PDB file of N, CA, C and O in Angstrom:
ATOM      1  N   MET A   1       0.700  -1.193   0.052  1.00  0.00           N
ATOM      2  CA  MET A   1      -0.030   0.109   0.033  1.00  0.00           C
ATOM      3  C   MET A   1       0.763   1.253   0.107  1.00  0.00           C
ATOM      4  O   MET A   1       1.633   1.281   0.977  1.00  0.00           O
ATOM      5  N   LYS A   2       0.607   2.317  -0.736  1.00  0.00           N
ATOM      6  CA  LYS A   2       1.105   3.412  -0.975  1.00  0.00           C
ATOM      7  C   LYS A   2       0.318   4.568  -0.427  1.00  0.00           C
ATOM      8  O   LYS A   2      -0.900   4.681  -0.571  1.00  0.00           O
ATOM      9  N   PRO A   3       1.208   5.548   0.308  1.00  0.00           N
ATOM     10  CA  PRO A   3       0.651   6.825   0.864  1.00  0.00           C
ATOM     11  C   PRO A   3      -0.262   7.368  -0.302  1.00  0.00           C
ATOM     12  O   PRO A   3      -0.042   7.124  -1.489  1.00  0.00           O
ATOM     13  N   LEU A   4      -1.341   8.152   0.178  1.00  0.00           N
ATOM     14  CA  LEU A   4      -2.319   8.874  -0.677  1.00  0.00           C
ATOM     15  C   LEU A   4      -1.710   9.805  -1.838  1.00  0.00           C
ATOM     16  O   LEU A   4      -2.154   9.907  -2.981  1.00  0.00           O
ATOM     17  N   ASP A   5      -0.621  10.446  -1.305  1.00  0.00           N
ATOM     18  CA  ASP A   5      -0.014  11.528  -1.953  1.00  0.00           C
ATOM     19  C   ASP A   5       0.764  10.920  -3.154  1.00  0.00           C
ATOM     20  O   ASP A   5       0.978  11.641  -4.128  1.00  0.00           O
ATOM     21  N   GLN A   6       1.174   9.706  -3.140  1.00  0.00           N
ATOM     22  CA  GLN A   6       1.808   8.842  -4.199  1.00  0.00           C
ATOM     23  C   GLN A   6       0.803   8.171  -5.011  1.00  0.00           C
ATOM     24  O   GLN A   6       1.276   7.293  -5.732  1.00  0.00           O
ATOM     25  N   TRP A   7      -0.489   8.349  -5.093  1.00  0.00           N
ATOM     26  CA  TRP A   7      -1.566   7.855  -5.925  1.00  0.00           C
ATOM     27  C   TRP A   7      -1.573   8.811  -6.866  1.00  0.00           C
ATOM     28  O   TRP A   7      -1.714   9.944  -6.406  1.00  0.00           O
ATOM     29  N   PRO A   8      -1.448   8.717  -8.250  1.00  0.00           N
ATOM     30  CA  PRO A   8      -1.610   9.531  -9.297  1.00  0.00           C
ATOM     31  C   PRO A   8      -3.109  10.253  -9.403  1.00  0.00           C
ATOM     32  O   PRO A   8      -4.170   9.636  -9.495  1.00  0.00           O
ATOM     33  N   LEU A   9      -2.963  11.629  -9.372  1.00  0.00           N
ATOM     34  CA  LEU A   9      -3.969  12.425  -9.489  1.00  0.00           C
ATOM     35  C   LEU A   9      -5.102  12.067 -10.480  1.00  0.00           C
ATOM     36  O   LEU A   9      -6.288  12.273 -10.221  1.00  0.00           O
ATOM     37  N   ALA A  10      -4.627  11.482 -11.709  1.00  0.00           N
ATOM     38  CA  ALA A  10      -5.600  11.171 -12.590  1.00  0.00           C
ATOM     39  C   ALA A  10      -6.524   9.858 -12.240  1.00  0.00           C
ATOM     40  O   ALA A  10      -7.684   9.647 -12.594  1.00  0.00           O
ATOM     41  N   GLU A  11      -5.646   9.030 -11.427  1.00  0.00           N
ATOM     42  CA  GLU A  11      -6.493   7.910 -10.972  1.00  0.00           C
ATOM     43  C   GLU A  11      -7.337   8.268  -9.942  1.00  0.00           C
ATOM     44  O   GLU A  11      -8.494   7.851  -9.976  1.00  0.00           O
ATOM     45  N   ARG A  12      -6.912   9.069  -8.898  1.00  0.00           N
ATOM     46  CA  ARG A  12      -7.753   9.625  -8.012  1.00  0.00           C
ATOM     47  C   ARG A  12      -8.847  10.443  -8.535  1.00  0.00           C
ATOM     48  O   ARG A  12      -9.832  10.634  -7.823  1.00  0.00           O
ATOM     49  N   ALA A  13      -8.780  10.903  -9.608  1.00  0.00           N
ATOM     50  CA  ALA A  13      -9.877  11.801 -10.084  1.00  0.00           C
ATOM     51  C   ALA A  13     -11.194  10.948 -10.642  1.00  0.00           C
ATOM     52  O   ALA A  13     -12.244  11.512 -10.949  1.00  0.00           O
ATOM     53  N   ARG A  14     -10.994   9.528 -10.730  1.00  0.00           N
ATOM     54  CA  ARG A  14     -11.914   8.750 -11.283  1.00  0.00           C
ATOM     55  C   ARG A  14     -12.792   8.256  -9.939  1.00  0.00           C
ATOM     56  O   ARG A  14     -13.710   7.467 -10.164  1.00  0.00           O
ATOM     57  N   ILE A  15     -12.575   8.649  -8.652  1.00  0.00           N
ATOM     58  CA  ILE A  15     -13.293   8.211  -7.533  1.00  0.00           C
ATOM     59  C   ILE A  15     -14.869   8.863  -7.798  1.00  0.00           C
ATOM     60  O   ILE A  15     -14.998   9.999  -8.252  1.00  0.00           O
ATOM     61  N   ARG A  16     -15.802   8.173  -7.525  1.00  0.00           N
ATOM     62  CA  ARG A  16     -17.110   8.539  -7.664  1.00  0.00           C
ATOM     63  C   ARG A  16     -17.901   8.639  -6.556  1.00  0.00           C
ATOM     64  O   ARG A  16     -18.958   9.267  -6.623  1.00  0.00           O
ATOM     65  N   GLY A  17     -17.496   8.038  -5.407  1.00  0.00           N
ATOM     66  CA  GLY A  17     -18.154   8.233  -3.921  1.00  0.00           C
ATOM     67  C   GLY A  17     -17.282   7.253  -3.156  1.00  0.00           C
ATOM     68  O   GLY A  17     -16.409   6.497  -3.585  1.00  0.00           O
ATOM     69  N   VAL A  18     -17.756   7.458  -1.842  1.00  0.00           N
ATOM     70  CA  VAL A  18     -17.034   6.655  -0.904  1.00  0.00           C
ATOM     71  C   VAL A  18     -18.265   5.781   0.173  1.00  0.00           C
ATOM     72  O   VAL A  18     -19.311   6.195   0.673  1.00  0.00           O
ATOM     73  N   LEU A  19     -17.756   4.765   0.222  1.00  0.00           N
ATOM     74  CA  LEU A  19     -18.766   3.489   1.190  1.00  0.00           C
ATOM     75  C   LEU A  19     -17.906   3.399   2.446  1.00  0.00           C
ATOM     76  O   LEU A  19     -16.723   3.075   2.341  1.00  0.00           O
ATOM     77  N   THR A  20     -18.439   3.666   3.601  1.00  0.00           N
ATOM     78  CA  THR A  20     -17.674   3.356   4.885  1.00  0.00           C
ATOM     79  C   THR A  20     -18.783   2.709   5.636  1.00  0.00           C
ATOM     80  O   THR A  20     -20.001   2.795   5.482  1.00  0.00           O
ATOM     81  N   ASP A  21     -17.980   1.963   6.583  1.00  0.00           N
ATOM     82  CA  ASP A  21     -18.826   1.118   7.960  1.00  0.00           C
ATOM     83  C   ASP A  21     -19.118   2.473   8.918  1.00  0.00           C
ATOM     84  O   ASP A  21     -18.650   3.578   8.644  1.00  0.00           O
ATOM     85  N   ILE A  22     -19.890   2.227   9.976  1.00  0.00           N
ATOM     86  CA  ILE A  22     -20.167   3.236  10.878  1.00  0.00           C
ATOM     87  C   ILE A  22     -19.521   3.061  12.083  1.00  0.00           C
ATOM     88  O   ILE A  22     -18.731   3.865  12.578  1.00  0.00           O
ATOM     89  N   ASP A  23     -19.905   1.876  12.608  1.00  0.00           N
ATOM     90  CA  ASP A  23     -19.302   1.276  13.967  1.00  0.00           C
ATOM     91  C   ASP A  23     -17.745   1.212  14.262  1.00  0.00           C
ATOM     92  O   ASP A  23     -17.141   0.205  13.889  1.00  0.00           O
ATOM     93  N   ASP A  24     -17.189   2.037  14.789  1.00  0.00           N
ATOM     94  CA  ASP A  24     -15.732   2.165  15.149  1.00  0.00           C
ATOM     95  C   ASP A  24     -14.828   2.545  13.800  1.00  0.00           C
ATOM     96  O   ASP A  24     -13.605   2.572  13.664  1.00  0.00           O
ATOM     97  N   THR A  25     -15.742   2.786  12.995  1.00  0.00           N
ATOM     98  CA  THR A  25     -14.972   3.447  11.719  1.00  0.00           C
ATOM     99  C   THR A  25     -15.225   4.816  11.562  1.00  0.00           C
ATOM    100  O   THR A  25     -14.244   5.548  11.432  1.00  0.00           O
ATOM    101  N   LEU A  26     -16.541   5.391  11.546  1.00  0.00           N
ATOM    102  CA  LEU A  26     -16.921   6.796  11.440  1.00  0.00           C
ATOM    103  C   LEU A  26     -16.911   7.183  12.969  1.00  0.00           C
ATOM    104  O   LEU A  26     -16.344   8.224  13.299  1.00  0.00           O
ATOM    105  N   THR A  27     -17.565   6.322  13.988  1.00  0.00           N
ATOM    106  CA  THR A  27     -17.722   6.565  15.226  1.00  0.00           C
ATOM    107  C   THR A  27     -16.605   6.049  16.222  1.00  0.00           C
ATOM    108  O   THR A  27     -15.990   5.004  16.008  1.00  0.00           O
ATOM    109  N   THR A  28     -16.398   6.813  17.272  1.00  0.00           N
ATOM    110  CA  THR A  28     -15.709   6.286  18.241  1.00  0.00           C
ATOM    111  C   THR A  28     -16.658   6.202  19.491  1.00  0.00           C
ATOM    112  O   THR A  28     -17.265   7.225  19.806  1.00  0.00           O
ATOM    113  N   GLU A  29     -16.832   5.023  20.241  1.00  0.00           N
ATOM    114  CA  GLU A  29     -17.514   5.047  21.232  1.00  0.00           C
ATOM    115  C   GLU A  29     -18.927   5.348  20.853  1.00  0.00           C
ATOM    116  O   GLU A  29     -19.688   5.793  21.712  1.00  0.00           O
ATOM    117  N   GLY A  30     -19.292   5.160  19.754  1.00  0.00           N
ATOM    118  CA  GLY A  30     -20.949   5.490  19.582  1.00  0.00           C
ATOM    119  C   GLY A  30     -20.958   6.852  19.012  1.00  0.00           C
ATOM    120  O   GLY A  30     -22.027   7.222  18.526  1.00  0.00           O
ATOM    121  N   THR A  31     -19.907   7.698  18.986  1.00  0.00           N
ATOM    122  CA  THR A  31     -20.024   9.065  18.684  1.00  0.00           C
ATOM    123  C   THR A  31     -19.369   9.332  17.277  1.00  0.00           C
ATOM    124  O   THR A  31     -18.452   8.601  16.904  1.00  0.00           O
ATOM    125  N   LEU A  32     -19.799  10.313  16.531  1.00  0.00           N
ATOM    126  CA  LEU A  32     -19.212  10.690  15.519  1.00  0.00           C
ATOM    127  C   LEU A  32     -18.274  12.012  15.865  1.00  0.00           C
ATOM    128  O   LEU A  32     -18.751  13.132  16.046  1.00  0.00           O
ATOM    129  N   ALA A  33     -16.863  11.700  15.927  1.00  0.00           N
ATOM    130  CA  ALA A  33     -15.928  12.858  16.371  1.00  0.00           C
ATOM    131  C   ALA A  33     -16.143  13.895  15.380  1.00  0.00           C
ATOM    132  O   ALA A  33     -16.640  13.719  14.268  1.00  0.00           O
ATOM    133  N   PRO A  34     -15.659  15.177  15.952  1.00  0.00           N
ATOM    134  CA  PRO A  34     -15.822  16.346  15.108  1.00  0.00           C
ATOM    135  C   PRO A  34     -14.864  16.375  13.873  1.00  0.00           C
ATOM    136  O   PRO A  34     -15.222  16.961  12.851  1.00  0.00           O
ATOM    137  N   VAL A  35     -13.741  15.797  13.948  1.00  0.00           N
ATOM    138  CA  VAL A  35     -12.656  15.659  12.974  1.00  0.00           C
ATOM    139  C   VAL A  35     -13.402  14.728  11.752  1.00  0.00           C
ATOM    140  O   VAL A  35     -13.270  14.996  10.557  1.00  0.00           O
ATOM    141  N   ALA A  36     -14.160  13.655  12.239  1.00  0.00           N
ATOM    142  CA  ALA A  36     -14.921  12.906  11.340  1.00  0.00           C
ATOM    143  C   ALA A  36     -15.938  13.357  10.479  1.00  0.00           C
ATOM    144  O   ALA A  36     -15.982  13.133   9.270  1.00  0.00           O
ATOM    145  N   ARG A  37     -16.818  14.051  11.190  1.00  0.00           N
ATOM    146  CA  ARG A  37     -17.809  15.091  10.594  1.00  0.00           C
ATOM    147  C   ARG A  37     -17.171  16.034   9.596  1.00  0.00           C
ATOM    148  O   ARG A  37     -17.619  16.160   8.457  1.00  0.00           O
ATOM    149  N   ALA A  38     -16.044  16.739  10.078  1.00  0.00           N
ATOM    150  CA  ALA A  38     -15.419  17.636   9.088  1.00  0.00           C
ATOM    151  C   ALA A  38     -14.813  17.066   7.918  1.00  0.00           C
ATOM    152  O   ALA A  38     -14.723  17.688   6.860  1.00  0.00           O
ATOM    153  N   ALA A  39     -14.305  15.641   8.125  1.00  0.00           N
ATOM    154  CA  ALA A  39     -14.082  15.120   6.860  1.00  0.00           C
ATOM    155  C   ALA A  39     -15.105  14.748   5.894  1.00  0.00           C
ATOM    156  O   ALA A  39     -14.940  14.794   4.675  1.00  0.00           O
ATOM    157  N   LEU A  40     -16.381  14.303   6.605  1.00  0.00           N
ATOM    158  CA  LEU A  40     -17.402  13.965   5.780  1.00  0.00           C
ATOM    159  C   LEU A  40     -17.939  15.215   4.876  1.00  0.00           C
ATOM    160  O   LEU A  40     -18.416  15.125   3.744  1.00  0.00           O
ATOM    161  N   SER A  41     -17.721  16.559   5.747  1.00  0.00           N
ATOM    162  CA  SER A  41     -18.044  17.673   5.048  1.00  0.00           C
ATOM    163  C   SER A  41     -17.415  17.972   3.899  1.00  0.00           C
ATOM    164  O   SER A  41     -17.937  18.417   2.877  1.00  0.00           O
ATOM    165  N   ARG A  42     -15.747  17.601   4.173  1.00  0.00           N
ATOM    166  CA  ARG A  42     -15.183  18.162   2.987  1.00  0.00           C
ATOM    167  C   ARG A  42     -15.286  17.269   1.763  1.00  0.00           C
ATOM    168  O   ARG A  42     -15.140  17.750   0.640  1.00  0.00           O
ATOM    169  N   LEU A  43     -15.584  15.724   1.995  1.00  0.00           N
ATOM    170  CA  LEU A  43     -15.931  14.977   0.778  1.00  0.00           C
ATOM    171  C   LEU A  43     -17.214  15.601   0.054  1.00  0.00           C
ATOM    172  O   LEU A  43     -17.208  15.845  -1.152  1.00  0.00           O
ATOM    173  N   ARG A  44     -18.102  15.794   0.723  1.00  0.00           N
ATOM    174  CA  ARG A  44     -19.397  16.373   0.239  1.00  0.00           C
ATOM    175  C   ARG A  44     -19.119  17.682  -0.529  1.00  0.00           C
ATOM    176  O   ARG A  44     -19.677  17.878  -1.609  1.00  0.00           O
ATOM    177  N   GLU A  45     -18.287  18.563  -0.004  1.00  0.00           N
ATOM    178  CA  GLU A  45     -18.055  19.861  -0.627  1.00  0.00           C
ATOM    179  C   GLU A  45     -17.255  19.603  -1.881  1.00  0.00           C
ATOM    180  O   GLU A  45     -17.357  20.413  -2.803  1.00  0.00           O
ATOM    181  N   ALA A  46     -16.352  18.396  -2.019  1.00  0.00           N
ATOM    182  CA  ALA A  46     -15.628  18.106  -3.091  1.00  0.00           C
ATOM    183  C   ALA A  46     -16.332  17.519  -4.097  1.00  0.00           C
ATOM    184  O   ALA A  46     -15.820  17.336  -5.202  1.00  0.00           O
ATOM    185  N   GLY A  47     -17.715  17.128  -3.776  1.00  0.00           N
ATOM    186  CA  GLY A  47     -18.641  16.508  -4.926  1.00  0.00           C
ATOM    187  C   GLY A  47     -18.499  15.112  -4.612  1.00  0.00           C
ATOM    188  O   GLY A  47     -18.908  14.409  -5.537  1.00  0.00           O
ATOM    189  N   LEU A  48     -18.054  14.458  -3.609  1.00  0.00           N
ATOM    190  CA  LEU A  48     -18.110  13.072  -3.499  1.00  0.00           C
ATOM    191  C   LEU A  48     -18.944  12.563  -2.503  1.00  0.00           C
ATOM    192  O   LEU A  48     -18.759  12.828  -1.315  1.00  0.00           O
ATOM    193  N   PRO A  49     -20.035  11.703  -2.985  1.00  0.00           N
ATOM    194  CA  PRO A  49     -21.029  11.323  -2.251  1.00  0.00           C
ATOM    195  C   PRO A  49     -20.511  10.170  -1.224  1.00  0.00           C
ATOM    196  O   PRO A  49     -19.795   9.250  -1.620  1.00  0.00           O
ATOM    197  N   VAL A  50     -20.941  10.301   0.156  1.00  0.00           N
ATOM    198  CA  VAL A  50     -20.567   9.419   1.028  1.00  0.00           C
ATOM    199  C   VAL A  50     -21.824   8.464   1.376  1.00  0.00           C
ATOM    200  O   VAL A  50     -22.923   8.952   1.637  1.00  0.00           O
ATOM    201  N   PHE A  51     -21.594   7.092   1.364  1.00  0.00           N
ATOM    202  CA  PHE A  51     -22.587   6.090   1.699  1.00  0.00           C
ATOM    203  C   PHE A  51     -22.105   5.400   2.881  1.00  0.00           C
ATOM    204  O   PHE A  51     -21.139   4.640   2.837  1.00  0.00           O
ATOM    205  N   ALA A  52     -22.824   5.676   4.041  1.00  0.00           N
ATOM    206  CA  ALA A  52     -22.389   4.552   5.172  1.00  0.00           C
ATOM    207  C   ALA A  52     -23.097   3.591   5.202  1.00  0.00           C
ATOM    208  O   ALA A  52     -24.283   3.676   4.881  1.00  0.00           O
ATOM    209  N   VAL A  53     -22.532   2.450   5.596  1.00  0.00           N
ATOM    210  CA  VAL A  53     -23.104   1.116   5.725  1.00  0.00           C
ATOM    211  C   VAL A  53     -23.191   0.360   6.998  1.00  0.00           C
ATOM    212  O   VAL A  53     -22.161   0.269   7.667  1.00  0.00           O
ATOM    213  N   THR A  54     -24.142  -0.123   7.367  1.00  0.00           N
ATOM    214  CA  THR A  54     -24.170  -0.864   8.858  1.00  0.00           C
ATOM    215  C   THR A  54     -25.043  -1.808   8.671  1.00  0.00           C
ATOM    216  O   THR A  54     -25.945  -1.713   7.839  1.00  0.00           O
ATOM    217  N   GLY A  55     -24.854  -2.878   9.473  1.00  0.00           N
ATOM    218  CA  GLY A  55     -25.836  -4.076   9.734  1.00  0.00           C
ATOM    219  C   GLY A  55     -26.980  -3.647  10.855  1.00  0.00           C
ATOM    220  O   GLY A  55     -27.890  -4.438  11.104  1.00  0.00           O
ATOM    221  N   ARG A  56     -26.911  -2.562  11.418  1.00  0.00           N
ATOM    222  CA  ARG A  56     -27.671  -1.884  12.427  1.00  0.00           C
ATOM    223  C   ARG A  56     -29.188  -1.773  11.933  1.00  0.00           C
ATOM    224  O   ARG A  56     -29.406  -1.781  10.722  1.00  0.00           O
ATOM    225  N   PRO A  57     -30.114  -1.682  12.737  1.00  0.00           N
ATOM    226  CA  PRO A  57     -31.529  -1.511  12.202  1.00  0.00           C
ATOM    227  C   PRO A  57     -31.866   0.001  11.698  1.00  0.00           C
ATOM    228  O   PRO A  57     -31.345   1.021  12.150  1.00  0.00           O
ATOM    229  N   ALA A  58     -32.790  -0.062  10.726  1.00  0.00           N
ATOM    230  CA  ALA A  58     -33.157   1.386  10.093  1.00  0.00           C
ATOM    231  C   ALA A  58     -33.441   2.249  11.131  1.00  0.00           C
ATOM    232  O   ALA A  58     -32.948   3.364  10.955  1.00  0.00           O
ATOM    233  N   GLY A  59     -34.193   2.087  12.358  1.00  0.00           N
ATOM    234  CA  GLY A  59     -34.717   2.805  13.354  1.00  0.00           C
ATOM    235  C   GLY A  59     -33.380   3.580  14.005  1.00  0.00           C
ATOM    236  O   GLY A  59     -33.403   4.791  14.228  1.00  0.00           O
ATOM    237  N   TRP A  60     -32.141   2.687  14.300  1.00  0.00           N
ATOM    238  CA  TRP A  60     -31.089   3.287  15.009  1.00  0.00           C
ATOM    239  C   TRP A  60     -30.340   4.196  14.011  1.00  0.00           C
ATOM    240  O   TRP A  60     -29.657   5.136  14.416  1.00  0.00           O
ATOM    241  N   SER A  61     -30.489   3.880  12.585  1.00  0.00           N
ATOM    242  CA  SER A  61     -29.735   4.595  11.627  1.00  0.00           C
ATOM    243  C   SER A  61     -30.500   6.060  11.233  1.00  0.00           C
ATOM    244  O   SER A  61     -29.887   7.051  10.836  1.00  0.00           O
ATOM    245  N   GLU A  62     -32.046   5.982  11.436  1.00  0.00           N
ATOM    246  CA  GLU A  62     -32.474   7.282  10.942  1.00  0.00           C
ATOM    247  C   GLU A  62     -31.954   8.858  11.653  1.00  0.00           C
ATOM    248  O   GLU A  62     -31.829   9.831  10.910  1.00  0.00           O
ATOM    249  N   PRO A  63     -31.730   8.943  12.864  1.00  0.00           N
ATOM    250  CA  PRO A  63     -31.108   9.997  13.174  1.00  0.00           C
ATOM    251  C   PRO A  63     -29.772  10.348  12.572  1.00  0.00           C
ATOM    252  O   PRO A  63     -29.403  11.514  12.432  1.00  0.00           O
ATOM    253  N   PHE A  64     -29.020   9.237  12.200  1.00  0.00           N
ATOM    254  CA  PHE A  64     -27.714   9.627  11.567  1.00  0.00           C
ATOM    255  C   PHE A  64     -27.751  10.238  10.079  1.00  0.00           C
ATOM    256  O   PHE A  64     -27.058  11.149   9.627  1.00  0.00           O
ATOM    257  N   ALA A  65     -28.782   9.462   9.425  1.00  0.00           N
ATOM    258  CA  ALA A  65     -29.245  10.041   8.071  1.00  0.00           C
ATOM    259  C   ALA A  65     -29.649  11.221   7.921  1.00  0.00           C
ATOM    260  O   ALA A  65     -29.396  11.840   6.888  1.00  0.00           O
ATOM    261  N   LEU A  66     -30.388  11.774   8.979  1.00  0.00           N
ATOM    262  CA  LEU A  66     -30.811  13.081   8.927  1.00  0.00           C
ATOM    263  C   LEU A  66     -29.726  14.067   9.661  1.00  0.00           C
ATOM    264  O   LEU A  66     -29.943  15.260   9.453  1.00  0.00           O
ATOM    265  N   ASP A  67     -28.824  13.826  10.317  1.00  0.00           N
ATOM    266  CA  ASP A  67     -27.767  14.734  10.799  1.00  0.00           C
ATOM    267  C   ASP A  67     -26.432  14.688  10.270  1.00  0.00           C
ATOM    268  O   ASP A  67     -25.786  15.734  10.214  1.00  0.00           O
ATOM    269  N   TRP A  68     -25.902  13.516   9.843  1.00  0.00           N
ATOM    270  CA  TRP A  68     -24.590  13.566   9.217  1.00  0.00           C
ATOM    271  C   TRP A  68     -24.534  13.936   7.801  1.00  0.00           C
ATOM    272  O   TRP A  68     -25.526  13.741   7.099  1.00  0.00           O
ATOM    273  N   PRO A  69     -23.399  14.484   7.284  1.00  0.00           N
ATOM    274  CA  PRO A  69     -23.441  15.000   5.955  1.00  0.00           C
ATOM    275  C   PRO A  69     -23.218  13.749   5.040  1.00  0.00           C
ATOM    276  O   PRO A  69     -22.110  13.629   4.515  1.00  0.00           O
ATOM    277  N   LEU A  70     -23.932  13.053   4.867  1.00  0.00           N
ATOM    278  CA  LEU A  70     -24.152  11.783   4.090  1.00  0.00           C
ATOM    279  C   LEU A  70     -24.977  11.770   2.945  1.00  0.00           C
ATOM    280  O   LEU A  70     -25.868  12.619   2.934  1.00  0.00           O
ATOM    281  N   GLU A  71     -24.882  10.924   1.873  1.00  0.00           N
ATOM    282  CA  GLU A  71     -25.526  10.964   0.810  1.00  0.00           C
ATOM    283  C   GLU A  71     -26.885  10.028   1.481  1.00  0.00           C
ATOM    284  O   GLU A  71     -28.052  10.412   1.560  1.00  0.00           O
ATOM    285  N   ALA A  72     -26.366   8.808   1.886  1.00  0.00           N
ATOM    286  CA  ALA A  72     -27.417   7.830   2.454  1.00  0.00           C
ATOM    287  C   ALA A  72     -26.800   6.977   3.585  1.00  0.00           C
ATOM    288  O   ALA A  72     -25.610   7.062   3.889  1.00  0.00           O
ATOM    289  N   ILE A  73     -27.586   6.240   4.124  1.00  0.00           N
ATOM    290  CA  ILE A  73     -27.135   5.044   4.845  1.00  0.00           C
ATOM    291  C   ILE A  73     -27.834   3.948   4.458  1.00  0.00           C
ATOM    292  O   ILE A  73     -29.052   3.907   4.282  1.00  0.00           O
ATOM    293  N   VAL A  74     -26.926   2.909   4.303  1.00  0.00           N
ATOM    294  CA  VAL A  74     -27.660   1.551   4.093  1.00  0.00           C
ATOM    295  C   VAL A  74     -27.523   0.821   5.457  1.00  0.00           C
ATOM    296  O   VAL A  74     -26.481   0.692   6.100  1.00  0.00           O
ATOM    297  N   ALA A  75     -28.890   0.319   5.819  1.00  0.00           N
ATOM    298  CA  ALA A  75     -28.907  -0.247   6.960  1.00  0.00           C
ATOM    299  C   ALA A  75     -29.444  -1.761   6.866  1.00  0.00           C
ATOM    300  O   ALA A  75     -29.859  -2.225   5.804  1.00  0.00           O
ATOM    301  N   GLU A  76     -29.402  -2.453   8.004  1.00  0.00           N
ATOM    302  CA  GLU A  76     -29.874  -3.675   8.096  1.00  0.00           C
ATOM    303  C   GLU A  76     -29.365  -4.749   7.053  1.00  0.00           C
ATOM    304  O   GLU A  76     -30.006  -5.638   6.492  1.00  0.00           O
ATOM    305  N   ASN A  77     -27.961  -4.395   6.948  1.00  0.00           N
ATOM    306  CA  ASN A  77     -27.343  -5.553   6.117  1.00  0.00           C
ATOM    307  C   ASN A  77     -27.819  -5.426   4.608  1.00  0.00           C
ATOM    308  O   ASN A  77     -28.105  -6.388   3.896  1.00  0.00           O
ATOM    309  N   GLY A  78     -27.864  -4.032   4.213  1.00  0.00           N
ATOM    310  CA  GLY A  78     -28.446  -3.921   2.876  1.00  0.00           C
ATOM    311  C   GLY A  78     -29.718  -4.011   2.618  1.00  0.00           C
ATOM    312  O   GLY A  78     -30.120  -3.710   1.494  1.00  0.00           O
ATOM    313  N   ALA A  79     -30.547  -4.422   3.559  1.00  0.00           N
ATOM    314  CA  ALA A  79     -31.975  -4.230   3.424  1.00  0.00           C
ATOM    315  C   ALA A  79     -33.037  -3.120   3.261  1.00  0.00           C
ATOM    316  O   ALA A  79     -34.187  -3.205   2.831  1.00  0.00           O
ATOM    317  N   VAL A  80     -32.248  -1.906   3.784  1.00  0.00           N
ATOM    318  CA  VAL A  80     -32.823  -0.616   3.807  1.00  0.00           C
ATOM    319  C   VAL A  80     -31.731   0.537   3.586  1.00  0.00           C
ATOM    320  O   VAL A  80     -30.626   0.621   4.123  1.00  0.00           O
ATOM    321  N   ALA A  81     -32.311   1.383   2.680  1.00  0.00           N
ATOM    322  CA  ALA A  81     -31.683   2.754   2.412  1.00  0.00           C
ATOM    323  C   ALA A  81     -32.446   3.832   2.978  1.00  0.00           C
ATOM    324  O   ALA A  81     -33.667   3.892   2.837  1.00  0.00           O
ATOM    325  N   LEU A  82     -31.666   4.827   3.719  1.00  0.00           N
ATOM    326  CA  LEU A  82     -32.314   6.020   4.094  1.00  0.00           C
ATOM    327  C   LEU A  82     -31.464   6.980   3.495  1.00  0.00           C
ATOM    328  O   LEU A  82     -30.268   6.767   3.295  1.00  0.00           O
ATOM    329  N   TRP A  83     -32.145   8.205   3.156  1.00  0.00           N
ATOM    330  CA  TRP A  83     -31.519   9.365   2.690  1.00  0.00           C
ATOM    331  C   TRP A  83     -32.036  10.612   3.011  1.00  0.00           C
ATOM    332  O   TRP A  83     -33.265  10.536   3.025  1.00  0.00           O
ATOM    333  N   ARG A  84     -31.620  11.778   3.286  1.00  0.00           N
ATOM    334  CA  ARG A  84     -32.309  12.978   3.504  1.00  0.00           C
ATOM    335  C   ARG A  84     -32.792  13.504   1.947  1.00  0.00           C
ATOM    336  O   ARG A  84     -32.087  13.506   0.938  1.00  0.00           O
ATOM    337  N   GLN A  85     -34.132  13.922   2.063  1.00  0.00           N
ATOM    338  CA  GLN A  85     -34.874  14.400   0.835  1.00  0.00           C
ATOM    339  C   GLN A  85     -34.460  16.127   0.715  1.00  0.00           C
ATOM    340  O   GLN A  85     -33.981  16.763   1.654  1.00  0.00           O
ATOM    341  N   ARG A  86     -34.704  16.590  -0.389  1.00  0.00           N
ATOM    342  CA  ARG A  86     -34.507  18.020  -0.521  1.00  0.00           C
ATOM    343  C   ARG A  86     -35.239  18.865   0.652  1.00  0.00           C
ATOM    344  O   ARG A  86     -34.734  19.857   1.179  1.00  0.00           O
ATOM    345  N   ASP A  87     -36.517  18.319   0.983  1.00  0.00           N
ATOM    346  CA  ASP A  87     -37.231  19.076   1.833  1.00  0.00           C
ATOM    347  C   ASP A  87     -36.957  18.709   3.252  1.00  0.00           C
ATOM    348  O   ASP A  87     -37.788  19.040   4.097  1.00  0.00           O
ATOM    349  N   GLY A  88     -35.945  18.098   3.587  1.00  0.00           N
ATOM    350  CA  GLY A  88     -35.294  17.730   4.854  1.00  0.00           C
ATOM    351  C   GLY A  88     -35.907  16.406   5.416  1.00  0.00           C
ATOM    352  O   GLY A  88     -35.328  15.825   6.334  1.00  0.00           O
ATOM    353  N   ARG A  89     -37.002  15.946   4.913  1.00  0.00           N
ATOM    354  CA  ARG A  89     -37.558  14.626   5.408  1.00  0.00           C
ATOM    355  C   ARG A  89     -36.562  13.628   5.050  1.00  0.00           C
ATOM    356  O   ARG A  89     -35.682  13.869   4.223  1.00  0.00           O
ATOM    357  N   LEU A  90     -36.693  12.343   5.742  1.00  0.00           N
ATOM    358  CA  LEU A  90     -36.079  11.262   5.488  1.00  0.00           C
ATOM    359  C   LEU A  90     -36.778  10.443   4.513  1.00  0.00           C
ATOM    360  O   LEU A  90     -37.973  10.189   4.664  1.00  0.00           O
ATOM    361  N   GLY A  91     -36.077   9.992   3.471  1.00  0.00           N
ATOM    362  CA  GLY A  91     -36.482   9.080   2.446  1.00  0.00           C
ATOM    363  C   GLY A  91     -36.086   7.634   2.757  1.00  0.00           C
ATOM    364  O   GLY A  91     -34.985   7.496   3.291  1.00  0.00           O
ATOM    365  N   LYS A  92     -36.837   6.489   2.498  1.00  0.00           N
ATOM    366  CA  LYS A  92     -36.565   5.277   2.682  1.00  0.00           C
ATOM    367  C   LYS A  92     -37.116   4.287   1.740  1.00  0.00           C
ATOM    368  O   LYS A  92     -38.272   4.274   1.316  1.00  0.00           O
ATOM    369  N   ASP A  93     -36.087   3.384   1.430  1.00  0.00           N
ATOM    370  CA  ASP A  93     -36.413   2.251   0.520  1.00  0.00           C
ATOM    371  C   ASP A  93     -36.287   0.907   1.099  1.00  0.00           C
ATOM    372  O   ASP A  93     -35.176   0.697   1.586  1.00  0.00           O
ATOM    373  N   TRP A  94     -36.930   0.168   1.157  1.00  0.00           N
ATOM    374  CA  TRP A  94     -37.034  -1.208   1.837  1.00  0.00           C
ATOM    375  C   TRP A  94     -36.853  -2.162   0.789  1.00  0.00           C
ATOM    376  O   TRP A  94     -36.887  -3.367   1.038  1.00  0.00           O
TER     377      TRP A  94
END
C-alpha cells in the first residue's frame, strides 16, 4: 500500500463516491467525532457522495441519516436505504 500522495491524481479523479462502515470506523464509542464530521463535510463539498453502511436496524440509523453529511445510509445489512430528501424529510427504500 502506498501513501495517498503517491497515488496519481488522474487515478484519484476517477473516484465517484465513498462507502464506509459506521461502528468504530466513522464513530468512536458510538459518537461521530468532530474530525470525522469535518472529513465527511469536505468530501461532500468536493462533490463525492458518502454512503455509510451498517448492519444496524433502520430505526437506529435514522437520526444519523438526518444529521450527518452523508448521501445515504444503507442499514440492516443492505435491506434498507435511508437518505435526506430536499425538503429535509427522510426518504426510505425497503
